[in-house]
Backbone bond lengths (Angstrom), bond angles and torsions (degrees), N, CA, C in turn:
res aa  C-N    CA-C-N  psi(-1)  N-CA   C-N-CA  omega(-1)  CA-C   N-CA-C  phi
1 M - - - 1.447 - - 1.533 110.81 -
2 F 1.337 116.08 -41.37 1.463 119.39 179.49 1.523 110.83 -65.01
3 K 1.345 116.53 -37.43 1.464 120.70 178.82 1.523 110.63 -63.49
4 E 1.337 117.18 -41.66 1.465 120.66 178.55 1.527 110.80 -63.09
5 F 1.334 116.36 -42.48 1.461 119.53 177.68 1.521 111.03 -63.37
6 K 1.326 116.34 -42.30 1.467 120.78 178.75 1.529 110.11 -61.83
7 D 1.336 117.42 -43.83 1.472 120.64 177.66 1.522 111.09 -61.27
8 F 1.327 116.67 -42.14 1.465 120.90 179.05 1.524 110.91 -64.51
9 A 1.338 116.50 -47.12 1.458 121.10 -175.31 1.521 112.08 -68.70
10 M 1.305 118.23 -27.40 1.454 120.81 -176.58 1.522 113.52 -93.48
11 R 1.321 117.54 0.67 1.462 118.97 174.96 1.515 108.51 -64.42
12 G 1.311 116.72 152.85 1.462 122.31 -174.64 1.515 113.81 -58.27
13 N 1.326 117.72 -41.95 1.460 119.67 -175.30 1.523 111.97 -66.29
14 V 1.311 117.55 -39.11 1.463 120.65 -178.14 1.529 110.25 -67.55
15 V 1.324 116.57 -43.46 1.459 120.35 179.59 1.531 109.91 -65.35
16 D 1.328 117.55 -43.37 1.467 121.09 177.82 1.519 110.94 -60.54
17 M 1.324 116.40 -41.94 1.455 120.28 179.66 1.537 110.69 -64.47
18 A 1.323 117.25 -41.29 1.468 120.81 179.30 1.527 110.51 -62.73
19 V 1.322 116.80 -43.45 1.469 120.37 178.36 1.528 109.57 -62.95
20 G 1.341 117.18 -41.62 1.468 121.12 178.83 1.519 112.00 -61.96
21 I 1.322 116.93 -40.90 1.467 120.46 179.84 1.525 110.70 -66.28
22 I 1.315 117.17 -41.19 1.466 120.69 179.63 1.527 110.15 -65.09
23 I 1.322 116.88 -45.60 1.466 120.13 179.27 1.527 110.07 -66.07
24 G 1.333 117.03 -38.25 1.461 120.60 177.82 1.517 112.17 -62.13
25 G 1.336 117.09 -39.85 1.467 120.10 176.95 1.517 111.71 -63.86
26 A 1.327 116.17 -42.27 1.465 119.75 177.79 1.524 110.44 -65.53
27 F 1.331 117.00 -39.78 1.462 121.23 178.42 1.524 110.03 -64.13
28 G 1.331 116.86 -38.32 1.467 120.69 177.70 1.516 111.72 -61.47
29 T 1.312 117.58 -38.99 1.463 121.63 177.66 1.528 110.62 -64.47
30 I 1.323 116.16 -42.32 1.469 120.26 178.82 1.520 110.28 -63.85
31 V 1.331 117.06 -44.40 1.466 120.71 -179.24 1.528 110.48 -65.23
32 R 1.326 117.12 -41.15 1.466 120.10 179.08 1.530 110.12 -60.20
33 S 1.331 116.22 -42.64 1.462 119.89 177.78 1.525 111.12 -66.42
34 L 1.326 117.55 -40.09 1.462 121.27 177.62 1.521 110.73 -58.80
35 V 1.322 116.25 -46.57 1.457 120.00 -178.07 1.528 110.43 -68.66
36 T 1.322 117.37 -49.88 1.462 121.46 -175.14 1.524 112.72 -68.78
37 D 1.338 116.77 -41.49 1.463 119.95 -171.49 1.524 114.64 -99.46
38 V 1.346 117.97 -20.25 1.464 119.42 -175.23 1.529 112.49 -116.10
39 I 1.314 117.73 -47.92 1.470 120.57 -174.03 1.524 112.27 -81.07
40 M 1.334 117.91 -47.63 1.461 120.67 -173.30 1.527 114.82 -70.24
41 P 1.342 121.81 -36.04 1.467 118.78 178.74 1.539 114.07 -58.23
42 P 1.355 120.06 -45.56 1.471 117.45 176.93 1.534 113.06 -65.15
43 I 1.330 117.15 -36.27 1.466 119.52 177.36 1.525 109.89 -64.28
44 G 1.330 116.84 -43.40 1.460 120.89 177.19 1.520 111.79 -62.52
45 L 1.327 116.53 -38.10 1.463 120.63 177.84 1.524 111.25 -65.16
46 L 1.329 116.83 -41.82 1.463 120.98 177.74 1.526 112.05 -63.90
47 L 1.326 116.10 -30.10 1.465 120.75 -178.93 1.530 112.24 -93.17
48 G 1.309 117.35 17.63 1.460 120.19 174.75 1.517 113.53 93.87
49 G 1.314 118.47 32.45 1.456 121.63 176.29 1.517 114.58 78.34
50 V 1.314 117.89 27.41 1.465 121.60 -179.45 1.521 109.40 -79.97
51 D 1.339 116.12 131.10 1.462 121.60 172.72 1.521 106.80 -99.55
52 F 1.325 116.21 111.78 1.454 120.25 -173.22 1.524 113.07 -63.60
53 T 1.322 118.16 -29.21 1.465 119.12 -178.81 1.520 112.18 -67.14
54 D 1.317 117.04 -21.98 1.469 119.91 179.95 1.530 112.99 -102.32
55 L 1.305 117.75 16.62 1.468 120.16 174.11 1.520 108.28 -86.51
56 F 1.322 115.64 120.90 1.465 119.82 -179.85 1.513 109.66 -154.23
57 L 1.309 113.99 162.86 1.458 121.60 179.51 1.529 107.19 -119.82
58 T 1.332 116.64 126.50 1.460 120.59 -179.31 1.524 109.32 -87.00
59 L 1.339 115.46 120.49 1.461 120.68 177.84 1.519 111.44 -89.26
60 K 1.343 116.19 -37.02 1.470 120.90 -179.43 1.521 107.97 -144.35
61 E 1.321 116.10 129.61 1.459 121.36 179.94 1.522 110.72 -65.09
62 G 1.322 115.13 150.74 1.459 120.82 175.43 1.516 109.85 -101.94
63 N 1.330 115.72 -162.61 1.456 121.16 178.76 1.517 107.14 -122.12
64 P 1.274 122.91 110.79 1.465 129.74 6.37 1.540 111.39 -76.24
65 A 1.318 115.04 159.99 1.455 121.67 -178.87 1.523 110.24 -69.10
66 G 1.336 116.18 155.38 1.474 124.73 -176.38 1.504 112.58 -69.29
67 P 1.261 121.25 -169.14 1.467 126.88 7.58 1.538 111.39 -75.93
68 Y 1.334 114.23 151.57 1.463 121.18 -177.81 1.521 108.77 -108.47
69 A 1.315 116.15 136.06 1.470 120.67 -177.65 1.527 111.62 -78.24
70 T 1.325 115.90 -34.28 1.466 119.21 -177.20 1.521 109.98 -133.44
71 I 1.316 115.18 165.79 1.469 120.31 175.86 1.525 109.70 -63.68
72 A 1.321 116.71 -39.35 1.467 120.01 -179.18 1.524 111.31 -60.85
73 S 1.340 116.88 -42.63 1.466 118.67 179.95 1.529 111.04 -68.20
74 A 1.326 117.94 -34.90 1.467 121.20 177.45 1.522 110.15 -67.11
75 Q 1.314 117.45 -40.83 1.465 120.51 179.40 1.518 111.27 -69.25
76 E 1.321 117.45 -36.51 1.468 120.60 176.61 1.525 111.08 -61.64
77 A 1.330 116.41 -37.41 1.462 120.86 -179.58 1.527 111.26 -78.39
78 G 1.320 117.86 -7.33 1.459 120.75 179.29 1.521 113.69 83.79
79 A 1.323 117.26 19.13 1.463 120.99 179.58 1.524 109.70 -74.91
80 V 1.341 114.57 149.24 1.458 120.45 174.96 1.528 106.42 -94.64
81 I 1.345 115.13 121.94 1.464 119.07 -174.28 1.524 111.15 -131.59
82 I 1.342 115.10 162.17 1.462 122.67 168.55 1.522 105.68 -114.95
83 G 1.322 117.10 115.79 1.472 121.81 -178.32 1.512 111.63 -90.31
84 Y 1.326 117.15 75.18 1.465 120.16 -176.17 1.528 112.56 -72.53
85 G 1.315 119.40 -19.93 1.464 121.78 176.26 1.520 111.43 -66.93
86 I 1.323 115.96 -41.35 1.460 120.71 176.61 1.527 109.68 -65.03
87 F 1.338 115.93 -37.10 1.464 120.33 177.07 1.534 110.61 -63.70
88 I 1.331 117.18 -41.33 1.470 120.46 177.63 1.524 110.04 -60.66
89 N 1.335 117.20 -43.30 1.469 120.49 176.88 1.528 111.00 -60.98
90 A 1.340 117.24 -41.08 1.460 120.70 179.98 1.525 111.25 -65.37
91 V 1.330 117.32 -39.46 1.467 120.65 178.48 1.525 110.29 -65.02
92 I 1.318 117.59 -42.77 1.467 120.22 178.77 1.526 110.19 -65.88
93 S 1.335 118.10 -39.12 1.466 121.22 176.05 1.521 110.35 -60.08
94 F 1.340 116.03 -44.30 1.461 120.16 178.53 1.523 110.85 -60.50
95 L 1.331 117.16 -43.59 1.464 120.46 -179.05 1.526 111.29 -64.20
96 V 1.333 117.41 -37.89 1.465 120.48 177.42 1.526 110.36 -65.04
97 V 1.342 117.03 -44.20 1.461 120.61 178.50 1.526 110.26 -64.17
98 A 1.333 116.80 -44.26 1.468 120.14 179.79 1.523 110.78 -61.50
99 L 1.322 117.65 -39.74 1.454 121.18 178.34 1.528 111.02 -65.61
100 A 1.327 116.62 -41.50 1.470 120.43 178.21 1.531 110.55 -63.77
101 V 1.328 116.95 -43.87 1.471 120.56 178.88 1.524 110.08 -64.87
102 F 1.344 117.15 -39.64 1.468 120.69 177.52 1.520 110.83 -58.44
103 F 1.343 117.40 -47.24 1.458 120.09 179.92 1.526 111.60 -66.12
104 L 1.323 117.38 -34.89 1.461 120.92 177.22 1.528 110.52 -64.14
105 I 1.333 117.06 -49.32 1.463 121.64 -179.85 1.527 110.08 -64.19
106 R 1.321 116.68 -39.28 1.467 120.42 179.23 1.532 110.33 -61.83
107 G 1.321 117.03 -42.70 1.466 121.12 177.49 1.517 112.30 -64.33
108 I 1.325 116.29 -41.62 1.473 120.25 178.80 1.522 109.89 -63.96
109 N 1.330 117.25 -43.19 1.464 120.25 179.15 1.521 111.38 -63.46
110 R 1.322 118.12 -38.06 1.472 120.62 177.17 1.518 110.84 -63.76
111 M 1.334 116.70 -41.71 1.465 119.57 179.26 1.522 110.44 -64.61
112 K 1.324 117.60 -38.43 1.462 120.67 178.30 1.518 110.60 -64.98
113 R 1.337 117.61 -41.20 1.462 121.37 179.96 1.516 111.17 -64.56
114 E 1.340 117.85 -36.82 1.454 120.81 -179.66 1.516 111.62 -71.24
115 D 1.326 117.90 -31.66 1.460 121.57 -179.36 1.520 112.22 -71.28
116 V 1.313 117.62 -29.42 1.455 120.78 -176.70 1.522 108.92 -84.04
117 S 1.336 115.82 117.46 1.463 118.98 178.29 1.524 108.41 -93.82
118 P 1.315 117.04 151.11 1.461 118.91 -179.68 1.526 109.92 -65.37
119 P 1.318 116.50 146.81 1.466 118.36 -179.07 1.523 110.28 -64.48
120 E 1.334 114.61 140.90 1.458 119.79 -179.95 1.527 109.79 -73.91
121 E 1.330 114.92 146.45 1.454 118.74 176.81 1.523 108.37 -71.63
122 P 1.322 117.08 141.22 1.462 118.83 -178.45 1.533 111.15 -66.78
123 T 1.317 115.47 143.03 1.464 120.80 178.05 1.520 111.58 -104.60
124 T 1.329 115.72 -11.21 1.472 119.59 179.00 1.523 110.03 -131.62
125 K 1.326 114.25 161.47 1.458 121.15 172.69 1.513 107.39 -132.69
126 E 1.305 115.59 166.54 1.460 120.36 -176.46 1.528 109.81 -98.32
127 C 1.315 115.37 132.93 1.469 120.35 175.39 1.526 107.67 -71.85
128 P 1.342 118.29 125.62 1.460 119.78 -177.97 1.534 113.67 -71.09
129 F 1.316 116.29 -12.22 1.470 119.16 -176.91 1.524 112.03 -95.79
130 C 1.328 117.27 -44.27 1.472 118.82 -177.02 1.528 113.11 -115.49
131 I 1.304 116.91 1.17 1.472 123.90 177.04 1.533 111.55 58.79
132 S 1.296 118.21 35.13 1.468 122.29 176.95 1.524 109.24 -98.42
133 A 1.332 115.98 155.54 1.463 121.41 176.28 1.518 108.96 -80.60
134 V 1.331 115.01 122.75 1.461 121.67 -175.48 1.533 107.14 -122.59
135 P 1.352 119.30 141.56 1.468 120.04 175.56 1.524 110.79 -53.17
136 I 1.318 116.04 144.46 1.464 121.93 -172.29 1.522 112.48 -61.40
137 K 1.353 119.33 -29.98 1.460 122.13 -178.14 1.528 113.14 -88.78
138 A 1.314 117.66 -3.53 1.469 120.57 -177.35 1.524 110.86 -67.42
139 R 1.368 115.62 142.67 1.466 121.48 176.83 1.523 110.93 -102.99
140 R 1.326 115.10 -17.58 1.465 120.85 177.00 1.516 108.75 -131.41
141 C 1.307 116.08 144.71 1.464 121.26 177.29 1.528 108.06 -75.28
142 P 1.326 118.86 125.36 1.459 120.19 179.15 1.540 113.33 -71.45
143 F 1.334 116.57 -11.88 1.462 119.41 -177.85 1.527 111.51 -93.83
144 C 1.359 118.59 -43.71 1.453 120.77 -176.52 1.526 112.36 -116.21
145 T 1.328 117.69 -1.04 1.460 126.86 -179.97 1.523 114.00 59.47
146 S 1.300 118.73 21.20 1.456 121.86 176.99 1.528 109.81 -75.19
147 E 1.321 116.91 149.38 1.457 120.67 176.32 1.537 108.16 -77.66
148 L 1.331 115.02 137.55 1.469 121.10 -179.22 1.519 110.07 -110.30
149 E 1.286 115.33 153.12 1.483 119.94 178.84 1.500 111.45 -83.14
């Protein structure tokens, strides 16, 4: 049983998939930092100094009662909240990842298109009588002297 598992785990596709998942997780961390630390601060500044991570809606007050300045303070008080600012950050992170994947796939497709050369036009045709290769412009087969169409 262990040998079968080892054979399965060491197949090329499984190892490639594992490497892809690890790189994808690292890429997700980079994108999250890009969105949180680079993209969102200027957007928040343009919108009047709004920090998107602290945008939330209080559904039920905690003890002590609000208003709460941050999500952390609301959670400490036991308030029930909807953290839509964090959701906005997650949506922007997703869009950045989707855009990166789109450009990656687009580049791969371009490379595939460049590798494929157009099929060459045939230079010979087959004689229907003797099955020999005859030049495409020939009117008679040089092997059996039959007339060709």
